C-alpha positions in Angstrom: 98.5 64.8 137.1 96.8 65.2 140.4 94.9 68.2 141.9 96.2 69.4 145.2 94.5 72.0 147.5 97.1 74.3 149.0 96.3 75.4 152.5 98.0 78.7 153.5 98.8 79.0 157.2 96.9 81.8 158.9 94.2 82.0 156.2 90.9 80.5 157.1 89.1 78.1 154.7 86.4 80.0 152.8 82.8 79.5 153.9 81.8 79.2 150.2 82.7 76.2 148.1 86.1 77.2 146.7 89.7 77.1 147.7 92.2 80.0 147.5 94.9 78.0 145.7 94.7 74.8 143.7 97.8 73.2 142.3 97.8 70.8 139.3 101.2 69.7 138.0 103.5 72.8 138.1 100.6 75.2 137.8 98.8 77.2 140.5 95.3 78.4 140.0 94.1 81.2 142.4 90.6 82.1 143.0 89.9 85.7 142.1 91.3 88.1 144.7 89.7 91.3 145.8 90.2 94.0 148.4 90.0 92.0 151.6 92.1 91.0 154.6 92.6 87.3 153.9 93.5 86.5 157.5 90.6 88.3 159.0 88.3 87.4 156.1 87.1 91.0 156.0 86.3 93.2 153.0 88.3 96.4 152.8 86.9 98.3 149.8 88.4 101.7 149.0 89.2 103.5 145.8 90.0 101.6 142.6 93.7 102.1 143.2 93.4 100.8 146.8 91.3 97.8 145.7 93.7 97.0 142.9 96.7 97.2 145.2 95.1 95.0 147.9 93.9 92.4 145.4 97.5 92.2 143.9 99.1 92.1 147.4 96.8 89.1 148.2 97.8 87.4 145.0 101.5 88.0 145.9 100.9 86.6 149.4 99.2 83.5 148.2 101.7 82.8 145.5 104.7 83.2 147.8 103.1 80.9 150.4 102.4 78.3 147.7 106.0 78.3 146.4 105.7 80.7 143.5 106.0 84.5 142.9 104.6 87.4 140.8 107.4 86.7 138.3 105.9 83.3 137.7 102.4 84.6 136.8 101.5 83.6 133.2 97.9 84.7 132.9 95.7 87.4 134.5 92.0 88.1 134.2 90.8 91.4 135.6 87.1 91.8 136.3 86.1 95.4 136.7 82.7 97.0 137.3 83.6 100.2 135.6 86.0 100.2 132.6 86.3 104.0 133.0 88.6 103.1 135.9 91.0 101.1 133.7 93.7 103.8 133.5 93.8 104.1 137.3 93.8 100.3 137.8 96.5 99.9 135.2 98.8 102.5 136.9 98.8 100.3 140.1 98.9 97.0 138.2 102.1 98.0 136.4 103.9 98.3 139.7 103.6 94.5 140.3 105.2 93.2 137.1 108.6 93.9 135.6 108.5 95.9 132.3 108.7 93.5 129.4 108.0 90.4 131.5 104.3 91.0 132.2 101.9 88.1 132.0 99.1 87.7 129.4 96.1 89.7 130.6 92.4 90.2 129.7 90.2 92.8 131.3 86.4 92.2 131.4 83.6 94.5 132.6 81.5 92.5 135.0 79.3 93.1 138.0 80.6 92.0 141.3 78.6 89.7 143.5 80.1 91.5 146.5 78.7 95.0 147.3 81.4 97.7 147.4 83.9 95.7 145.4 84.9 97.2 142.1 87.6 94.8 141.0 88.6 91.1 141.2 91.9 89.7 139.9 92.4 86.0 138.9 95.8 84.6 138.1 97.4 81.4 136.9 101.1 80.9 137.8 103.9 78.4 137.5 105.1 76.7 140.6 108.6 75.3 141.1 111.4 75.0 138.5 
């Protein structure tokens, strides 16, 4: 099995030492996504609902441009600064996955290295048939 870096058109390479999407076999590994405009490489912030929605929209965008989809997500790790926000995050999160077909998920309380960012979402997904 070979590791492949997936370059997404219109998304600049990160200035830090990571890639947005790495493919190994039929698996896609996304770096954790947060509330930012990927094309402009600009943080957006916002409420926990807004940050959750933007992070998951970024996940959807990256997956679709790498040959996958939200339906192919098998594992999610949610990093949250404040677990009191879990119900509000979960309300938005549920909108991105079909009932009964949700991926495995773990939620962890963790400080963000990015000021103003309350949530990061990391996913692993299948790619192809």
